[in-house]
N, C-alpha and C positions, 0 to 999 in steps of 0.2 A: 398550495403548497409552497409559494415562492417564499411566503412566510419562515415555512421550516429550512429552507435552505439558506435562506439571510439569516437565520438565527444560528445556524452551525458556523456560515463564514463569518461572521462576526466574532465568535467563539475564537475562531483561529486569529482574525485579528489581533486580538489579545496579546497572543504571540510572536507579532511580527519583530520586535526588538531582538525577542531571544533567538530567532532564525536567521536576523541579520547578523548577529554577532559569530552564530555558528556558521553562516556562510562564509565570513571575511577570515574566520580561522581555517578552515577547510581547504578554503580558496589560496590559502598563504600555502599551505602543508602541500596541496597539488600542484602550487608552482615550483615549489622545492623537489617535487617527485616523490613525496612522502605520503599522498593519498589519492585515491580514486574518486573524483568529486562526484560520479554517478552513486556512489554511496550512500549520499545525502537522501536521493530521492526517497526510497524506502523508511529510511530511519527520520525522516522531518516528515513524512505522510502518515505513518504508523504512529508516532508518539504523538502527533497533533491530532489525529483523528480520535486515538484513545483517550485524550483528554477532554473530548467533547463529551464520551458517555460517563465519565466523572461528574464534570459541570452538570450535565442533564440528572444525573442521580442525586447529586448535593441540592442541589435546586429544586427538586420533587417536579421535574420536567413531565413525565410520563403521567401523573395525575392532572395536568392541565391540559395535555395533548391531546388524551381520551376524550376530552368535554366538544371537543372540535368535530366538525362534520368531516368523515373521513380521517380523522386525527392519527389514529394508529397506522394505516395506509401512508399517508402523507409525510408522516413522522421517518418511517424507514424510508421512504422514496427520498425524501430530501436528504437524509443523510449519505446514501448511496450516490446523489449526483454532486453534494459537496465534495464527497471523496474524490470523484472524478475532476472536478473543476480544481482542487487541492493538486491532484495528481499533474493535469494536465499544465497547470502553471509551475509548478515544480520542475519539470520535465523540461519546459521552454526556458527558464531561467538558468538552471542546472546546464543544459546545453551550448547556450550562450556564452556562459562564463569559461567552458570547459574549451569550446573552439575559440576564444580569445586568447586564454591562458596557453593553449597549445599551438596557435599562431605567433604569439609572443616569446615562447620559447625557441623554438624551430624554424619559425616562418613555414611551416608546413601544416597542413591541417589532414589527418587522417580520418576521413569523414565514416570508413568503414570500421574502422576499432571502437571511432565515439560513440555510432550508431549502434553498432555491437552490445556496448556497456550499458548505453542508455536502456535500450530495449530488455536485456537481461533483468536490468534495477526495478523496472516497471513490472515485470512478469513477476519478480520476487516480490514486490510490494503487493501486488493484487491479488498474489496467492495467498499471503500473510493474511491481508485483510479480509480476503472470502473465508477463509480460516475462523479468522478474530470475532467479524461481526454477529453471526449467527449463536456464537458461545455470550457474546457481551449480552445481547437481548435476552438469551436463556437464564445466565447465572450472573447475569451484574459485572461490571467492571472490573472490580477487584479479584472475584475468585475467577474470573475468564481470564485475565491478565495472568495469572499462576496457570492456568490451567494450559493455556498457549504454550508459555514457554516449554511447560512439561513436555508437552507435546511435541514440540520442534526439536528439544532433547532427544527425546525418544527416538523419533524419526532418525535423526543424525546418528545412534547408536544402533539403529536395525539398518540404517543405509550402510555402517561402517562394516557390520558381522556380514550381510548380503554380498558386497564388496569383496570382501575377503574369502568368504568359502562358498559362493554361487559363480559360475560361468555365464558373465554377461555379455557373452561377444556376439549372439546373437541379437541381444537388446541394443549395443552399440552399433551395430551394421544396419539395424534399422534407422537409429538417429542418424546417422550418416546418411542414410538415404533419403532422408526427408531435410537435409542441412539445405539443401539448393532452395527451398520453398519456406524456409523460416520465417520470412517476411509476411507470410501467410498464415503459417501455422500459429506462431504465436500471438498475434491480433486474435484470431479465431479462439483459440484458447483462452486468451483473458476476458473476451467478451463472455464465454460461456460461464468461466468460473464466477463472475460478478452477477450473472443473470441467477445460477443457481444458487448463489449465496445471499442473492435479494431474495427469491423465494422462500428459500428458508428461512430468513430472519423474518420474513414479512407474515409468514405462517406460524414463527413462534411467538411472535409479538399480538397477533391479532388473539392468541389463547391466552395469552399471558394476565392472571389476575395482579391487578393494579388497586 
């Protein structure tokens, strides 16, 4: 399985120059107060991992992977582990930059605000990728990319309609009641999302005709 992880990490490595340029641009914007740097975690992670699916399709990777022992399972597992590695590395880098920029600008580090923003971004990243990966395995990168954006757009519309016409006070109170436990709730929710997504992706890929 190590080879599957290494394959995706090497694909990611090929995008490092672009990532560095983006990081510099957004770091400067953050320094000027125009951009929250934590936004880069979902943006970079999602776009990079989507590109690995496209590379796999272009190079007919699936046909090669299925010839290996447990190739299908290891391929899916490797993709998710590579994703976790990328999110972890991006999070550490963005957090360090945010702390440095914050201290440089104000001589004060607001750890609570920084951690809140980072955790929120990681949650959004994992939620999006948990939806995206099963779709990628089922429909392929091109169709899945369109489908995911349509779903997100649809959820945004439905959310707007619900917020306008439905009384959400009870839900808001419930969310407020668990606010003190968010450091436990969020990690557990993220682990569950990834695990469920992984099992769905594995099931789809095992049954997929290649």
